[in-house]
N, C-alpha and C positions, 0 to 999 in steps of 0.2 A: 502492499499502499503508498501509496507516493506522499509526503508530506502532506499535499495542498491533499485532497482524499482526508487527513487525519486531519483535517480540521475547515469545522463547514464556513466557516465563519472566512476563513480568508479562501476557499473557497468559491464561495457567492459575492467574493469584489474581483475575484481573478475575472468572471462575467460577468458582474457590474459595476464597471469605477465606479458611479458615485452611492455605492451602498455606503450608510455611516457616514458619510458630509454632513452638511449644518444649508439646508436655505433660511435669509429674513425674506419673504415676499412678505411688501405693501399692497395695504386696501387687497389683501386677499381674503374673506371672506364671498366675497361677491364675484358671478361674471365672467370676464379674460380670469382675475383673478383665482378664483377657485379654481378656473380650465388650470392651474399650470401648477397651485398646488394640488392638484390632485395627481395629477403624471409625474413628478418631480414625487411626490412619496412614496406609489407605484416602483418610483425601483431605487424606491428602501431608500430616500433622504430623509434627513431627519426634521421640519420644518417649526420658524420658528413665523407666526400665522399674525402681522400687524390689520388692524378693523378702528375707523373709527366712531362709528355710530351701529355699525351693522354688531352689535350682540349677540343679535336672538343664532345668526347664522354665521357668525364665528366656533360661535359655541359647538352648537351641529355641525360643521362643515370638522370643527377638534376631536370632541365625543365620536365621528363618523371612521375616523380614517386611525385611534388611536385604538375602535374598537385590528383597525385588521393589525396591529402593529402596536403594544403599548410603548405610554413613556416617548412616543415618537413626534407630541406640536406640544409648541409650548404659545401659547397667544397672550400678544400687548398689548391694550391698545395703548392711545394715544390720536394725537393730537395732530399733525404733520407739519403745523406753521406753528409751533410753539416752539422756540428755541431752544426747550429742554428737548424734545421729542429725542432726535439724534443720542445723548446718549440718553436716553431711557428705554431707548429699542435698544442701546449695542448691553445692558442689564441686562436687557431682558439674554440676550443669548449671550452673555457670563454668564448667567445664573444658570444657564438650558441644558449648557454646552461646550462652552469655555473657548468654544471656535466654532473658525466662519469662512463657508468655500464658497455661496455663494452670495449674492444682493439681488433681486431683480425688482426696483425703479418700479412700480406696479401702479404705485395713486394714482388719482388722477383728479379734476375737474372741468367738465367741461360744457360748457351754454357761449352764445351769439354774444354779440358787444356791442351793438349795430352802432357806428358815427353816431353822434351826437346822444348818448344815451347811456358807451358807459361809462360808469364810476369809479372811484381810487379803491375802496369796499372790493368791488367785479377785476381789482387787476390785480390787485396783491393777493385775493383768488388763488388765479392765474397762476400767476407769476410763482405767487408761494409751489401751487399743487403742482407744479410742472415742473419748476424749476430749480426756484431757491429748496426743495428741501432736497431731492434726490441729487443737492448737491452735498450739504452738510450732511449727510446720511453719509455716501458713499466715503466721502473724510474720517468721517468718524469709524467707519469702518478698514477704511485702510488696510492699520493693524494688522490685523483678526485674514484682513487676506491674502498681505502679503506673508506675513506666516505660513500661510497656509495654498501661497500659491493658487489665489483660487479666483474667480473672479467675477465680476459686474455684469447686466445686459439693463438695459433701459427700456422702455415701454414707448417709445415717441413718435411719432403718427403723420403719413405722407404729406400730411394740414402742411409740412415745416421746413416743402420747397414747396408748394402750392397750394397759399392759400385757404382757406374757407370761405362764401363770401360770410361775411357781419359776424365774423368768429379772428375778424386780427390779433386783437390777444391771447387767446391760445394757441393763431400758425406761430406770432410771436413766440411765445412759450419754450413751445414743440423745438423752433429751428437757436434757440439755444438749447436746448437737451439733449435735441443735435452737436452743434454744436460741442457739447459738458462731455457726449462718448472722446472723440477725439480723441482730446486733449484729455482725459483719463485719461487713456490707453497710453498717451507717450509720459503724465505725468508717473504712470505706476505700472509704469513697465519699469522690469521685464516680469516677476514676479504674479501681477493679477494682469487679467486683458480684459477688454473695456469692451462692449457689442449693444446695441441697440439691435429691438425689432419695432419697426415701423407698421399697428397693422392699415388696410383700408376700411376700409364697410366694411366689417364685423362685428354686430349689432349693433344693433340703430343705437342711440343715445336718447332718453327717458323727455328730454328738449329738443327743443334749437332746431328739429327737420322736418319739415313738410313732407307728408307723402307723396308734392310733386317732387322735393329736394335729395327725395333716397328714389324715386325711381330713374335722373338722370344722373346722380352720380352709379346707378347699376349699367341705365346704358352708356359707359360711359366703362366699363370696367368691362374690360376681353372675355370673363368665364357667365359673365350675366348673371350672378347671385352674387347675394351676399357670399361671406368666410363665418365658423363657423369658430369659440375661443380657441377650438382645441386645434386649429388652425396654424392660432397661434403656440397652445406650446410644447405642440409638437418644435415651432419654430426654435423655441426659448433652450428643452433637450436636446438639439440638435448643438446649439450654440455653449450650452455650459458640457455639456457629454462630447461632443461630437468633434470641437474644432478647433485643439491644441494651437494648433498656428494664424487662428483670424483672431485679429482686437483693433479697434477703431471702424470695426461694418456697421453699416448698419442693413438689414433685412424687410428688405418691402415683401411683408405681404398682400394683397390688395388684389388676389385675381388681375392683377391687370392695369389695378387703371392709371398708374403711372405711367404708358408706355400711349398714352397718351397727348399728345402734342396742346 
């Protein structure tokens, strides 16, 4: 009997390079964040799930995943716009496992801000959730990620390159997020890889898009259909598990939306 055959944990890690790693996912209680959490968990990743106000959904997800693998999920509630949020989240990571391999900056605010109606409060919220919060959380997580030679994945948006009508502040914030991916990849290399995923029409937002606007987006998409959270989760899995020589890149998962001029 070989050494790997006599050690089930080692044998599992040989077949699954993510087994035993730890991921922090912001905004992971619902929608795309939930799907990413589920897929990483299936791959053997232990999770620190951040949520802001979705306590019920977060607890339900944690209970379900923990039933499959006891002690594999830790919940942290935080308002990411608060200045103490990065330290609070990292305290949660330290108390849970004392290590971090994957940071997924997923949490985001999204709503229209038509010119002439935009407010400073909307500016602070959209810039804060899409730009400020992921930057300062990445900065706080960098020491642990360097130690584990881990990675960061930001959820960007195709509108970082092509502005969405009446969403000027959001589009500007996501453009900054896209540059963050490239800048952090340079600053944190060679120990930490940093990449991004730019979804196109994947789930409709709860507000801000009329039925006509949704149809116009689908008509401009090569695949002529809306995407699913699983499409984003699969891209995440590729970046964290299979892309050891990819950093500073943003993958468009948009059904071909951005190939249109």
